[in-house]
N, C-alpha and C positions, 0 to 999 in steps of 0.2 A: 381701375374701374372699380366704384362701390354702388352698392343698390340698396333700396329701400328693405328692412332686415337684417343689413350688415351692421358689425359691432364695429365702431369707429373713433378715430381722434379726430377733433377739427383742428386743421392746421392752418387755413384761412378764411376768416370768418365774413360775412356780408350780413350783418342781421339789422334789424330794425332796432329803435331805441328801448321797447319794451322786453327786449332778446336778451335782458341781464338781470340774473336772479342774486340780489344782496350784494349788488355792484360787482359781481364777479364777470369779467368778461368771459365770452366762449370761446377763443383761443386756446386749444389745449386741454378742452371739455373731451370726456370720454363718454361713449352711450349707444344703443342701439337707433340705428337712423330710422326714421319712420316719417312717413310723409302726411301732409296738410293738403288743404287746396290751395288755387292761386301760384303755383310754383313756389311753394315753401314747403319746409320740413322741419321735423325736431327733432332732437336729441335727446334720448329719455337716458338718464343715468341710472346708476344702481340706487342708489339712496333715494330715487323717486325725484329728483329734480330733473325740470323739462326746460332745455332752451329751444326757442324757436329760431329758425334760420331760414336765409333766402336760397333758393337753389343754385346759387352762383358761388356758394361757399365750397373750400376743398375740404375733402377727408381722407385719410387711409384707413387701411383693415389695421385691426388690432391680433396679435398672434392668437390661435386658437385657446390657449389656457386662459388670458387674459381674457378673452370673447366669454368664454363660459362662465368665469365668474360674473361679469357684469350682467350677462343675461338671466343669470340664476338672481342676480337682485333686483333686475328690471322685472323678473316675475313677482316676486313677494311686495313690490312696491308700485306696483300698475296702478295708475288711477282710473279716469275716466276713459275706458276702453271703448266705449261706444260714442267718442269724441265725432262730432260732425253727426250726428243722427240724421240729419236734413241734408245730406251729405250727395244722398244718390236718388235720382228718380226710381222709384220702384214700380211694377207693374206686376200681373197672374193671368193666366190664363185656366181657370178652374174646370174642371170636369164633372158633370154630376148628374146621377141617374135619377128618373123617374119611374114610378109604378103605378100600376093601377090600384084599384080599391082594395084589391084580391092579392095585392102585393105582388104581383107578377110584373116583370120589366114592362116597361113602356118604351120602345124602342123611339129614339129621338128624332129618326128620319120621317116618322108619322106626323109629327107636330111641329119641327122645324126644318127651315129650309137647308141647302148647303153652303159650305165654307166661302163659296165663290159670290154668293150672293145673301150674305146672313141679314139675320132680323136687326136691323139696327135701332136703338134708342137713347133718349136722351132723359136728363133727370129733369124731372116736369116742373114747371114753375111753382112756386110754392108759393103759401098764402101770405107772405109779406113781398110778395111782388120780382124778387129778384130770380132770374134764370139763371140756374146753375152748369157749369159747360160739361160734366162729365157723361161720359159715354162710353155703352159696351154694345159688343155683338155678338149674338148669339146664333149657333148653325149645329147640325148634327154632325157627330164624330165618331160613326158605326152607332152601337146602342145607346151609347151615352151624349147626353149634352154637353157643349162647349161655348164657351164664350170670352171674349176678350175684352179688355176693360181699358181706358185711358189713365197712363201712368201718372204719379204723382210723388213728391218727396213727403206730402202729410200722407200718414196713415187712416187720419180719420176721413177724409176725403176718398182713400183709395178703397175702404171699405163701403162708403158711400156705392162706389163705382161697383163694388162687387154685389151688394145688395140689388144696385140697378140689373145688374145681368141675371141673378137668381131669380127676380121678380120677373123678368121677361120672360126666363123657360119656365116658370111654373105658370103664368098665364097662357102662355101658347100651351103648353099640358092640357090645362083645364077647360081651354074652349074644345078640344078635341074630347076630353072625358073629365065632366065636372068630379070625378071621385079621386082624380089624380092628384099626386103628390111628388116630391122631392125628397130625397133619404141621402143622408150622410156615408151611406155604405161605398167603402172602396171597389168591394168585389161583388157582383151579383151574376147567380146562376141564370143561364138561358135556358128557358124550355126546348125540349127536342122540337115541338111542331113548329116554334117561333123562330128557330133558327135554320130549319130547314125550307121554312116559308122565304127568311131573308135574301135578297138576291145577293150576287157575289160582291158586291162594291159596298152595299151596307153591311157584310160580315166579315169587311176586310178588318184585319188586326191593326191596320191602321198607317199610320203616318212615318216619315222618314225617320232610320234609326237614330239613336242618342251616341254620341261621345262617352267615353267612362275614364274619370282620372287613373282608376287601377286597372284599366284594361279588360274589363268583364265586360262580357256579351248578352242583352238582355236575353232570356229564353224562348221571346216571341217571336225569335229570328227563325226562319224557316218552317213554323208552323203551320199547319192548314188549316186555313181558319174556321172550317164549320165543324172541325173534329173537336176543338177548345170549347166546351160548355160554361165558358166564364169570359165576363169581361170586367176591365177595370178602369178605376177613374184618379187622376191624381190633381194636384193643386202647384203648378207649376210659378216659380218664382223668377222674376225678371229684376235684375240688375244694369242699371244704366251706368256700364263702366268700361274700362279699358280690356278688351277681349282677348288682348295678347296674355295678361296673366289670369286666366280663366281659372287653371288647374288650382292655383292658390284659394281662390275664392270660393270653389266647389270643396276645395278640402275643408275647408274651417268652418263651412256652411254646414258641411256633412257632421264635425266634429262636435259643433256646437247646438245647431236646430236640430238637425237629423237625429241627435243621440237623445235630445230632450225630447222629440215625438214620440221615440220608442216607450218612453216613460209616462208622458204627457197623456198621450190617447192609448194605453193599455185599457182592455177591455171594449174598446171603439173600434179599432185596427182588425182588419183579416190578413193573418199572416200567408195567405195563399198569394197576396199579390205579389211581393216581392221573388215568388217562384217564377214570374214571369215579367216584371216590369216594375220599375221604380227602384231599381238597386242603388245602394250608396255608391255616389261617384258620377252619377247620370249626369249630364249636362247639354247645351246645344252653345253656338255663338250666334244669335240672329245680330242683325244689323245694330241693333240698338244696346249689345253688351254680353252680358252672360244669361242664360237662361240654366237654372238650377231645376233638377226634374226629380228630386227626392221625396219629396212631401206628398201625402196622399189627400182625397179627397174628404176623409175624416176630419180635418182641421176645419172642416166648412161648417160642422153641427152646431156650432155656436159662434157668432159675431166677433166673441172678445177671444176666442181661443183663436179665430184666424188673426186677431189682430196682434195676441201674441205672438204668433209665428213670424208674421210680416215683420214687427220688430226685433226678435231674435236674429231673424236673417239679415236684417242689414245690420246690426251690430257687430253681427259675425262679420261681414261684408268689409267693415270698418277697421277692425281687425288685420284682415288681410291686404288693404290698402295700407296702414300703418307698418307693416313686416312684422306684426308679435305674434304672428301664430305658434310661435314655440312657448308664449304663454300658457297656453292650454295642453295640459297633461295628458297626452292619450298618443296611439301608435295608428297608424292607416290599417293594421292590421285589423287592431281590436275594435274600430271606427265601423270597419266593413262588416265584421262578423254580427257586431252588435245588431245594424241597421238592416242587413239582409236577412238577419233570423230572429229579429224580433226579440231579442235576448234582454228582457226587462232587467235582470239582476247586473247582467254585464253595464247597462245603460247607469243604472242608481250607480253602480261601483264608480264609471267615469263621473259622473256629477257631484258625487261625493268627495272625490280628489280635488274636483275643480270647483265646490261650493264657494268658496269666497269670491273668485274672480264671477263666477254666475251673478252672486250677489252684488257685486259691484257695475256688472252691466244691467241687472235690473235697476239699481238706484240711478245710475245714469240717464237710463231712459226714460224712468216713472217717477224720480224723486228719492232722495237719499233717506231711509228710514219709513218713508210712506207705508200706507196701506196697499197700494196699488202694486209696488214693489214686492211686497210680502205676498201678496194674492198671486202673483206672478211665480213666486216660488215654488207656493204649496201646489198651484198646479201642475207643474213640472214635475215636483218631486213627488207627489200624491196622487196623482192622474187627473184628468180633468172632470172624469165622471163621477168621482169623490165631493166634486165641490158646485159644479155647476149643470144644469139643465142642458140635458145631450140626447132626449128622446123628443125634442119638439123643435127642430130644426125649422118648421115655416113660421114657428109661432115668434121664434126666437129673434127670426130675421124680419117678422112683422109682414111677412109676402100678404100682397093682395091689400094692405093698410092703409096705401096711400103714402103722402107724401108732407111733412109739417117743417115749419121753420125751427132753427136752433129757440128753445123757450116755447114751442108750440106744442100741440098735442102730444103727449107721450104714448097715447096708442098707437100713432101714427110712426113712420120712420121719421125723426129729425134728422135733419140735415146734419153734416158735421160729425155724423154716428152720436149725436147727444141725446139720446134717448135712452132710459135705463137700461142698463144690460147690454148696452150696443157697441162698446169698445172696453177696452181694458181699465179707462181712468174712470168710467161709471158703474161698473161691474160689482154687486153685490153677490159675494159667494153664498150660497144656498147651505151649506155646512162648517 
């Protein structure tokens, strides 16, 4: 039996007519077996040639020495590693903190319902008369607010839904306290008097435990909730894919998007978070696929930053789907250390080692050689805070400004994330 990611030779070929390159038939071709959609595979050869096959083709594994040589060649010549960037429905369930005007935490149970009866909102009917279908459901999850959104293959729409959820949380908080605001902080300190006044239900550290591909256990396990004066917020990524291969998806999402977040979120992250929560390798397997739990709520400080990490996460998932995880040069131990200790120098070392592959990923997502791909690389390598506004989360998400159609009032949130600076495609770097 052979599997995606094996180095094989094609023995019996069933392929569509377009699966011939330079009139060379596929029988006898060697390469890494990768997966596509709709029952098809591809065979990536060491010189960069890709052959397309149907799943009824027959293959056999190559000896280790020959396989290693071919894998090295594929790594050097790999092309559109983010192929099928619309292959997966993506979703998210972000957590976010609200604070009062004096900066003290505003417990979410004071302005939101519990998860069994959430606050449900839909995208408002816009000025062009269209009723967009996105939804969000907001509720309290301890001190932090949480919301779920409609999944989407299009990340511009997914950002709309995230904005919908953030706006619902913001409006609910403002009804109780007109000075309230949302913050991108992934860790907040809980004043002693607030903690002691909280009920046991409200102070709980939460939800069911995560699984971890590295075998680590969250440090929240076994802690007495009221003795911990900190609370934490994440931005979990959901991929609508085969949960049987969850570990391979989580591993490469850690290696690429997780490591990139350590670099991009420098001076924005609070390293105390991963002493307790959001460790490398954390995941769950809900009924719709895989939930990757490593990213923090700091990615919410700017919508284009959120967009970038949605895109990186899905591109990494495509690499896992295609069996090409070997193309990213790092190890589990190195990845885990960088993420769990916020090792910026280690992150930059991994990213520099894989920079050509990272650039090809960004080119595949945003267009080869274009300004958007270059902006993405600068944010990742040099830090988001050096290039975009990170101190006005509410302003960047245009909370409370209403909705406008595409091409409408740029002062409002224009649908399909088309307002200036509301996604990577229309982001203008400040520096």
